[in-house]
N, C-alpha and C positions, 0 to 999 in steps of 0.2 A: 465559528469551527472551521479551520479550515486542514481538509487531509494533507497530509504530507509524503504520501504514494507517489505522486512525482519528482517529488525530491529525493526522496530516498532512492527512486531509480536511476536519475541522472547522475547523484552523487558516485553511483557505482557504475556507470558506463551499460546501463544497460539499455536495451529497447522493449519499447511498449510488445513485441512480437514474442519476445523471451519470457517476458512476465505475466502475458496472456497462455502462454504454453505452459508455464510453471502450476499456473491456478486452473488449466484446463478450460479457459473461454476462449473464445474470439477477438482479435484487437482489436476490431473496429467496440466492442462491448466493454473491453477495458479501457480504451481510449475515453469512452463516455463516464466509465467511473474516478478517472482523474481529472477531468473536466467538470465534475458535480455534477453530471445530465442525468445518470443513474445513479440511486443509492448504493453501494458496496455491502452484497450480504455480509452479517458479523462471519460467516464461517470464511471468508476470504481476506476479510482485516485481519482475523487471526494466523492464517495462513503467511497472510506476508509479513504480519509482526515476527511470526518464529522465520522465516526466510529472512528478515534484516537484523533480527536478533535483537530488538527494541522492542520496549513496553507499548503496549496497546494506547494507552492513555494518549502517549507521543505522537504514535502515528496520525492517530482522528486528531492531534490539536489542542489535545485539551493540556500538555504541560510540555516544558520545555527541557527538561530531562529525557533521554532517551534510553536509560538504564533500565536493564530488566529488573524486576522484583522478584527478590530470592527467596 
């Protein structure tokens, strides 16, 4: 399973620093989340899914459809 958090960020021309600020964490920690060197907490994944308006399964690479479940 591969996280899509880097792809989502780059598709929107955002920096790691901008996303780290949104998540209220340090940029170096966020970088480790993107490289999967540290496991990203569920509450931050949920926050990112809301930010990108995608479902959580898509964000964590469990499905190919990015539509939110209604």
